[in-house]
C-alpha positions in Angstrom: -17.4 -6.3 13.3 -13.9 -6.9 12.1 -11.1 -4.8 13.7 -10.0 -1.9 11.5 -6.2 -1.5 11.7 -6.3 1.6 9.5 -8.0 3.6 12.3 -4.8 3.6 14.3 -1.3 4.9 13.4 1.6 2.5 13.1 3.4 3.7 16.2 0.4 3.0 18.4 0.0 -0.4 16.8 3.6 -1.2 17.4 3.5 -0.2 21.1 0.3 -2.2 21.7 1.8 -5.1 19.8 4.9 -5.2 22.0 2.7 -5.1 25.2 0.4 -7.9 23.9 3.2 -10.1 22.8 5.2 -9.7 26.0 2.0 -10.4 27.9 1.7 -13.6 25.9 5.2 -14.8 26.9 4.4 -13.9 30.6 1.1 -15.9 30.5 3.0 -18.9 29.0 5.7 -18.6 31.6 3.2 -18.5 34.5 1.4 -21.5 33.2 4.8 -23.3 32.9 5.4 -22.8 36.6 2.4 -25.1 37.3 3.4 -27.6 34.7 7.0 -28.2 35.9 8.0 -31.8 36.4 5.8 -33.3 33.7 7.1 -34.7 30.4 7.6 -32.0 27.8 8.0 -34.0 24.6 4.5 -33.2 23.3 4.9 -29.6 24.4 8.1 -29.1 22.5 6.5 -30.6 19.4 3.5 -28.4 19.7 5.7 -25.3 20.3 7.7 -26.1 17.1 4.5 -26.6 15.1 3.0 -23.3 16.2 6.2 -21.4 15.5 6.4 -23.0 12.1 2.8 -21.9 11.4 3.7 -18.4 12.5 6.6 -18.3 10.1 4.3 -19.5 7.3 1.7 -16.9 8.1 4.3 -14.1 8.3 5.6 -15.2 4.9 2.1 -15.2 3.4 1.1 -11.8 4.7 4.4 -10.2 3.9 4.2 -11.4 0.3 0.7 -9.9 0.1 1.8 -6.6 1.5 4.8 -6.4 -0.8 2.6 -7.2 -3.8 0.3 -4.3 -2.9 3.3 -2.0 -2.5 4.7 -2.9 -5.9 1.2 -2.5 -7.5 1.0 1.1 -6.1 4.5 1.9 -7.3 3.8 0.5 -10.8 0.5 2.3 -10.9 2.3 5.7 -10.4 4.8 4.9 -13.2 2.1 3.7 -15.6 -0.1 6.7 -15.0 2.8 9.1 -15.3 3.8 7.6 -18.6 0.2 7.7 -19.9 -0.1 11.4 -19.0 3.3 12.3 -20.5 2.4 10.5 -23.8 -1.0 12.2 -23.9 0.6 15.6 -23.4 3.1 15.0 -26.2 0.3 14.0 -28.6 -1.8 16.9 -27.4 0.8 19.2 -29.0 0.0 17.6 -32.4 -3.6 18.9 -32.2 -4.4 22.0 -34.2 -4.5 25.4 -32.5 -6.0 26.4 -30.2 -6.9 22.9 -29.0 -3.3 21.9 -28.5 -2.6 24.7 -25.9 -5.9 24.0 -24.1 -5.2 20.3 -23.9 -1.7 20.8 -22.5 -3.0 23.3 -19.9 -5.6 20.8 -18.8 -3.0 18.1 -18.5 -0.8 20.4 -16.4 -3.7 20.8 -14.0 -4.3 17.0 -14.1 -0.8 16.2 -13.0 -0.8 18.9 -10.3 -3.9 17.3 -8.8 -1.9 14.1 -8.3 1.2 15.9 -6.9 -0.9 17.8 -4.4 -3.0 14.8 -3.4 -0.2 12.3 -2.8 2.3 14.5 -1.0 0.7 13.0 2.1 -1.9 10.3 2.8 -5.2 11.7 1.6 -8.4 11.2 3.4 -11.3 9.4 1.7 -13.0 12.8 1.2 -9.9 14.3 -0.4 -9.4 11.3 -2.6 -13.0 11.5 -3.8 -12.7 15.3 -4.5 -9.5 14.7 -6.5 -11.2 12.0 -8.6 -14.1 14.4 -9.3 -11.7 17.1 -10.4 -9.8 14.6 -12.6 -13.0 13.4 -14.2 -14.0 16.9 -15.0 -10.6 17.5 -16.7 -11.0 14.2 -18.6 -14.4 15.5 -19.8 -12.9 18.8 -20.9 -10.2 16.9 -22.8 -12.9 14.9 -24.6 -14.6 18.1 -25.5 -11.4 19.3 -27.2 -11.2 16.1 -29.2 -14.8 16.3 -30.3 -14.2 19.9 -31.5 -11.2 18.7 -33.6 -13.1 15.7 -35.0 -16.0 18.0 -36.0 -13.6 19.7 -38.3 -11.7 16.7 -39.7 -12.4 13.1 -38.5 -9.5 11.7 -40.5 -6.7 13.5 -38.7 -4.1 10.9 -37.5 -2.9 13.1 -34.5 -6.5 13.1 -33.2 -6.7 9.3 -33.3 -3.4 9.0 -31.5 -4.5 11.5 -28.8 -7.7 9.6 -28.2 -5.8 6.3 -27.8 -3.5 7.7 -25.1 -6.3 9.6 -23.5 -8.2 6.3 -23.0 -5.1 4.8 -21.5 -4.7 7.7 -19.2 -8.3 7.4 -18.0 -7.8 3.6 -17.4 -4.6 4.2 -15.5 -6.4 6.6 -13.1 -8.8 3.8 -12.1 -5.9 1.3 -11.8 -4.0 3.7 -9.5 -7.1 4.5 -7.3 -7.8 0.8 -7.0 -4.2 0.0 -6.0 -4.3 2.9 -3.5 -7.4 1.6 -1.9 -6.3 -2.0 -1.6 -5.2 -3.2 1.8 -4.0 -6.3 3.5 -7.3 -7.8 4.7 -8.0 -7.2 8.4 -8.9 -10.9 8.8 -5.4 -11.9 7.8 -3.8 -9.4 10.2 -6.1 -10.6 13.1 -5.1 -14.2 12.3 -1.5 -13.3 12.2 -1.6 -11.6 15.6 -3.6 -14.5 17.1 -1.0 -17.0 15.9 1.9 -14.8 17.1 0.2 -14.5 20.5 -0.1 -18.3 20.8 3.4 -18.9 19.5 5.1 -16.6 21.9 3.0 -17.9 24.8 4.2 -21.4 23.9 7.8 -20.1 23.8 7.4 -18.6 27.2 5.9 -21.8 28.5 8.7 -23.9 27.1 11.3 -21.6 28.6 9.8 -21.9 32.0 9.6 -25.7 31.8 13.3 -26.0 30.9 15.3 -24.3 33.6 18.4 -24.4 31.3 16.7 -22.1 28.8 17.0 -18.3 29.1 14.0 -16.1 28.8 15.9 -13.5 26.8 15.5 -15.3 23.5 11.7 -15.3 24.1 11.7 -11.6 24.5 13.9 -11.1 21.5 11.7 -13.3 19.4 8.7 -11.3 20.5 10.3 -8.0 19.6 11.3 -9.4 16.2 7.8 -10.6 15.6 6.4 -7.2 16.5 8.8 -5.5 14.1 7.9 -7.8 11.2 4.2 -7.2 11.9 4.9 -3.4 11.8 6.8 -3.8 8.5 3.9 -5.8 6.9 1.4 -3.1 7.8 3.7 -0.3 6.7 4.1 -2.0 3.3 0.3 -2.6 3.1 -0.6 1.0 3.8 -0.4 3.5 0.9 1.9 6.4 1.8 1.0 6.3 5.5 4.2 5.1 7.1 7.9 5.0 6.6 7.8 3.1 3.3 6.4 5.3 0.4 5.7 4.2 -3.1 7.3 7.5 -4.3 6.0 10.1 -6.8 9.2 10.7 -8.8 7.7 9.5 -12.1 4.8 12.0 -11.7 7.2 14.8 -10.6 9.3 14.2 -13.8 6.2 14.2 -15.9 5.0 17.5 -14.4 8.4 19.0 -15.0 8.4 17.8 -18.6 4.9 19.2 -19.3 5.8 22.5 -17.6 8.8 22.8 -20.0 6.5 22.8 -23.1 6.6 26.1 -24.9 3.4 28.1 -24.6 
């Protein structure tokens, strides 16, 4: 069974990472004690190759995490725009359907604001989706009631168009929220980091002129970058948040509509 990084908070992961990486440098150093006096040309080449592979792997996973973060941020903006446009077009519907639709959309936005103020659990997310789906059904009922009176109304067609976009954007946002950096990529990254730092400690012990301080600094930098990658890859669970300002602005705009 693959290790699940999402089960642990980022601080715990960082502390354990530092311990594991420093242990790797110590293991490499102790092995280097027994290897002193032998030629080290091949060792230096292998050390450089593993460090290069680590840099490549960090670049790959960082790019993946940043892409996920940008997708979540764009999903918030797109959904907020779709809701705002739907609310504006809802006001074009004949009374009393216009007021009912706007009220439903206010509730729809509030669900999102309440849900994403913190990292929701899977149960909370599913409950919010069910509530949103119920509101979407109610909005369709309002449209059907208007169409039953006059199927040729232009405002109704415009409202249906943006309502479809709003529904699609909900699914896009939920999908973006659920996406993670694959655990297999993180496990591979940690494994390569362990080996690379172990080689660095090994090389530092073979060469008496080299200080061990750069090895420890390298290990700390690697752990910090690994933490940053996981923070970017997690939705609203660490120090880096996608932000809800577009949704907040949309909620304020709808709240300002005259009753």
